[in-house]
C-alpha positions as CSV (number, residue, x, y, z in Angstrom):
1,X,43.3,37.1,-250.3
2,X,44.6,35.1,-247.8
3,X,47.9,36.4,-247.3
4,X,50.2,35.6,-243.8
5,X,49.8,38.5,-241.6
6,X,53.7,39.5,-241.8
7,X,53.3,40.3,-245.2
8,X,56.1,42.9,-244.6
9,X,58.7,39.6,-244.2
10,X,57.9,38.8,-247.9
11,X,58.4,42.5,-249.4
12,X,61.5,42.5,-247.0
13,X,62.3,38.8,-249.1
14,X,61.6,40.6,-252.3
15,X,63.6,43.4,-252.2
16,X,66.4,41.2,-250.8
17,X,66.1,39.2,-253.9
18,X,66.2,42.2,-255.8
19,X,68.9,43.7,-254.6
20,X,71.2,40.4,-254.5
21,X,70.1,40.0,-258.2
22,X,71.5,43.8,-258.6
23,X,74.7,42.5,-256.7
24,X,75.4,39.6,-258.4
25,X,75.5,41.8,-261.7
26,X,77.7,44.4,-260.6
27,X,80.0,41.3,-259.3
28,X,79.8,39.9,-263.1
29,X,80.8,43.2,-264.8
30,X,83.4,44.4,-262.4
31,X,84.6,40.3,-262.0
32,X,84.8,40.8,-266.0
33,X,86.9,44.1,-266.2
34,X,89.1,42.5,-263.6
35,X,89.5,39.5,-266.2
36,X,89.8,41.7,-268.9
37,X,91.9,44.1,-268.2
38,X,94.8,40.9,-266.8
39,X,94.2,39.1,-270.3
40,X,95.1,42.8,-272.3
41,X,98.0,43.2,-269.1
42,X,96.7,46.3,-268.1
43,X,96.8,47.4,-264.9
44,X,92.9,47.6,-263.0
45,X,91.8,50.9,-260.7
46,X,93.2,50.9,-257.2
47,X,89.6,50.8,-256.8
48,X,88.2,47.6,-258.6
49,X,89.3,44.5,-256.4
50,X,88.4,46.6,-253.1
51,X,84.5,47.8,-254.6
52,X,84.6,43.8,-255.6
53,X,85.1,42.8,-252.5
54,X,82.8,45.1,-251.0
55,X,79.7,43.7,-253.2
56,X,80.5,40.7,-252.6
57,X,80.2,41.2,-249.2
58,X,76.8,42.7,-249.3
59,X,75.3,39.7,-251.4
60,X,76.4,37.5,-248.6
61,X,74.6,39.4,-246.2
62,X,71.7,39.8,-248.4
63,X,71.7,35.9,-249.0
64,X,71.8,35.4,-245.3
65,X,69.0,37.5,-244.9
66,X,67.3,35.3,-247.6
67,X,67.7,32.8,-245.8
68,X,66.9,33.7,-242.0
69,X,63.2,34.8,-244.0
70,X,62.4,31.9,-245.7
71,X,63.1,30.1,-242.6
72,X,61.5,32.2,-240.1
73,X,58.3,32.6,-243.0
74,X,58.0,29.0,-243.5
75,X,58.2,27.6,-239.9
76,X,55.8,30.8,-239.0
77,X,53.2,29.6,-241.6
78,X,53.4,25.9,-242.0
79,X,55.0,25.2,-238.6
80,X,58.1,23.6,-240.8
81,X,60.0,23.2,-243.5
82,X,60.7,21.5,-246.8
83,X,57.2,22.5,-248.4
84,X,59.2,22.7,-251.9
85,X,62.1,22.3,-253.8
86,X,62.4,26.1,-253.0
87,X,64.1,25.4,-249.3
88,X,67.2,23.2,-251.0
89,X,67.8,25.8,-254.3
90,X,68.1,28.7,-251.4
91,X,70.2,26.2,-249.8
92,X,72.6,25.4,-252.8
93,X,72.8,29.2,-253.3
94,X,73.6,30.4,-249.8
95,X,76.6,27.7,-250.4
96,X,77.6,28.5,-253.3
97,X,78.1,32.4,-252.1
98,X,80.1,31.3,-249.4
99,X,81.9,28.6,-251.6
100,X,82.9,32.3,-253.9
101,X,83.5,34.3,-251.0
102,X,86.1,31.5,-250.1
103,X,87.7,31.2,-252.6
104,X,87.9,34.8,-253.5
105,X,89.9,35.3,-250.2
106,X,92.0,32.3,-252.0
107,X,93.1,33.9,-255.3
108,X,96.8,35.1,-255.6
109,X,99.1,34.3,-258.0
110,X,100.8,31.0,-255.8
111,X,97.0,29.6,-256.3
112,X,96.1,29.6,-260.1
113,X,93.2,27.1,-259.3
114,X,91.2,29.2,-256.8
115,X,90.5,32.0,-259.8
116,X,89.3,28.9,-261.5
117,X,87.1,28.0,-258.7
118,X,86.3,31.4,-258.1
119,X,84.5,31.8,-261.7
120,X,83.3,28.1,-262.2
121,X,81.3,28.5,-258.8
122,X,79.9,31.7,-259.9
123,X,78.5,30.1,-263.4
124,X,76.8,27.5,-261.3
125,X,75.5,30.3,-259.0
126,X,73.5,31.7,-261.8
127,X,71.9,28.9,-262.5
128,X,71.6,28.8,-258.7
129,X,70.1,31.8,-258.8
130,X,68.0,31.4,-261.5
131,X,66.4,28.1,-259.8
132,X,66.1,29.6,-256.9
133,X,63.8,32.9,-258.5
134,X,61.8,30.2,-259.9
135,X,61.0,28.5,-257.6
136,X,60.3,31.5,-255.1
137,X,58.1,33.2,-257.5
138,X,56.3,29.8,-256.9
139,X,56.4,29.8,-253.4
140,X,55.2,33.2,-253.8
141,X,52.1,32.3,-256.2
142,X,50.7,30.3,-253.2
143,X,49.8,33.5,-251.1
144,X,48.2,35.4,-254.1
145,X,44.5,35.1,-255.4
């Protein structure tokens, strides 16, 4: 097998990506629940919004871990970046996650645009996660026999 000596780094990346998908799913469910409660004029549980924020912060941290591992691993193996479209898909996901986090902090009754921006960004983020997963698998296949 022609695997890099820092296989543990790729294992951390795999776990981080799996946990990122889990966090994204939890955020979609909790965000959908908040939306449904608001639309049906029912109060949301007091814990739901802080929970949503904490999971969102966790996703942001996981994405930064993935970015760091990707840069370190690629530089360590190739000596430079930009060997596949995975870099650009990953950078887009990082940007979308932080745009989503920023727009979430802007949500207030006086700023109706913020909620729409947040939801729209997350819809595009789903496409970004799909793209980064497909391109990431292509990168991983380079190391498999």
